[in-house]
N, C-alpha and C positions, 0 to 999 in steps of 0.2 A: 466470751471475747473474740472467737475464732469467725463467730457468725455476723461481728462486728466489722472485722477488720475486711469479709467476703464481702457483704454489702457495700461500704465503702468502695472497696476497689469497683465493684458494678455500676454504681452510681457515679463514677469519677469521672467519667467524659460525659455526663448531665449538665450543662452550662443553660442557665435560664434564658439566657438571650443570646441564643445558638437556634440557629433556625431547626434545627432536629433535635430540638429540645422535646416535642412529644414523641418522638419517636424512640430518641435514648431513653425517658421513660417509660417505654410501653415493652422496650428490648430490655431493661433492667427490671422491670416485675417480672418478666417473663423465664429469667434467668433465677428469679428469689422463688419459683415456683414451688422446684422441691423441698421448701422449706414448708410452705404453708397448712401443710395437714397437723405436724408436730407444734407449728409456731418457732415464733423467736424471743421467746420469754427476755432475753436482752434488750431488744429492744420496747417489748407490750404488744409486740403481736399476736394477739390469741391464734389457737391453730382452727383452722378453717378446711375445709373438704368445698372451692366453689362450685363442683355441681352439684350439692344437696343443699338444700335449705330446709328444716326441719319446720316451719310455717312460714309460710305465704297468702295473705289476705286480699283482695280485690271486692271494690265494691264498685258499682255504678246505678246512678239513675236517672232519665230522661223521660221526665213530663210526667210523674209518679209513677213510672214503673222500672224496676232493677232488679239487680241482681248481686249479691255476694258471694262469691267465690274464695273459700278456703285450700291452700292444698296442704299438705301435712303428708312428710317420709314419702312425695312424690303419689301419694294415693289421692281423688279428689275430694269432699266432702261438702253437699251442696244441694242445692233444687230439690230433686225427690230421688236422686240416684247416690246410691251409698255401695258401693263393690270392691269388691278383691279382685285382684287379677298381673296379668302383667302386662308392658308396653315396650315397643321399642320400635326407635323411632331412626331414622338413616336420612340425614340431610348430606349433600352433592353441592358443590359448585356453592357455598355459605360464604358470607362475610358481613360484620352487622361491626356498629361504629362504640366503640364503647369511650363515655366521658366524665371521669371522675375529676371531683373539685371538693375541697375541705369546705365547711360550715360548722364554723364553733369548733363543735363536741365531737362532731363524726365526718361521713361526708355524703356525699351526691352520687348516686351514678345515675346515669342515662345510659341505656342500650338504644339503637336502634337498630334493625335487623335492615341491611342493606340491601343484601338480596339471598335468593335463595332457585339455585339453578335448576334442583330436584330432591322430592322427597320419597323416603317409603315410611309409612308408617301400618307395626299391627297392635294390632292390641286384643289381648283375652280376655275373656269373661264379658264382654263386653253386651250379649245379650244371652247372657247367663245361662253361658256352654251349648249352647247350638252352633257348634264348630263349624258345619254347610254356610249356616245363614251370617255368621262371623268373619268367613273366608269371603263373603257377594259383597258384604260390607265394607271390608275392608279393601277390598277393587277400586268399589265405587268410591273412597273415601281417597286414595290413590290415586284414581285418574281425575277428579274434582275437584282436590283442592284447591288449585292454583287463583279460579275467581273467588273464592270465600277466604282465601290469603291476604285480597285487599283491603276486604272490610274488618276481618281480624286484627291486622299488624299492629294497630294500635293498642289493640286491650295486649295484645304480646309482650312489645314493646316496654310497658307499663309494669307487665306481672314482672317481668325477667330484670326490669330496672328495679323496683320494689324488693327482689329478691337477693340482685346484688348488694341496694344499699343500707341493707337488714346487716349482712354477712362485713362490707367493709367498712362499717362505723363499727361494728363493735370488733374485728381483727384490727385493724388498724388507728384505732382511734387515737391511739398514745404512742405510733407509730413518730422518729422524731425527722421529719421529711428536711429540716432546713440542716441537719448536722449531715449529710450525705449528698446534697443539690447546691452546690454554689452557683455563685453570679456567673 
């Protein structure tokens, strides 16, 4: 009952006809973030980590050529690459737009990267432990990512959108939105 009261209070200022409705809902869900990992069983919200997806698949084909990419627990499986290692991604001056809408029993999430000012990515075991070559490749990737990013941005947007749709559909499919948001 405590979490229901807290959630009602968090959403109480969000009015559907308000010009600030989208911003209000965004602020409300950000205030609920501390409850995501444990879930909110009283409201049908399953536990989830917004930064982790157990599996995300992306399939693309154009003119008979294509690929299937399956990301599992942060590892990439597909093509001829199957490796283990660690990676670190730092984004600076990053913004994205996220749109969430209900569709029957689940939700659709669409994520678009609006801007990345700068990025550093470091990948271990990219060249099977050849650390000097991996360091050189890190520098090349970090120095040249911007031109290539324009080409892969739609693929990244789609991959992230798919991951969030899966997470949010499972976790928020039974969330009683109408009980908390007034007209």
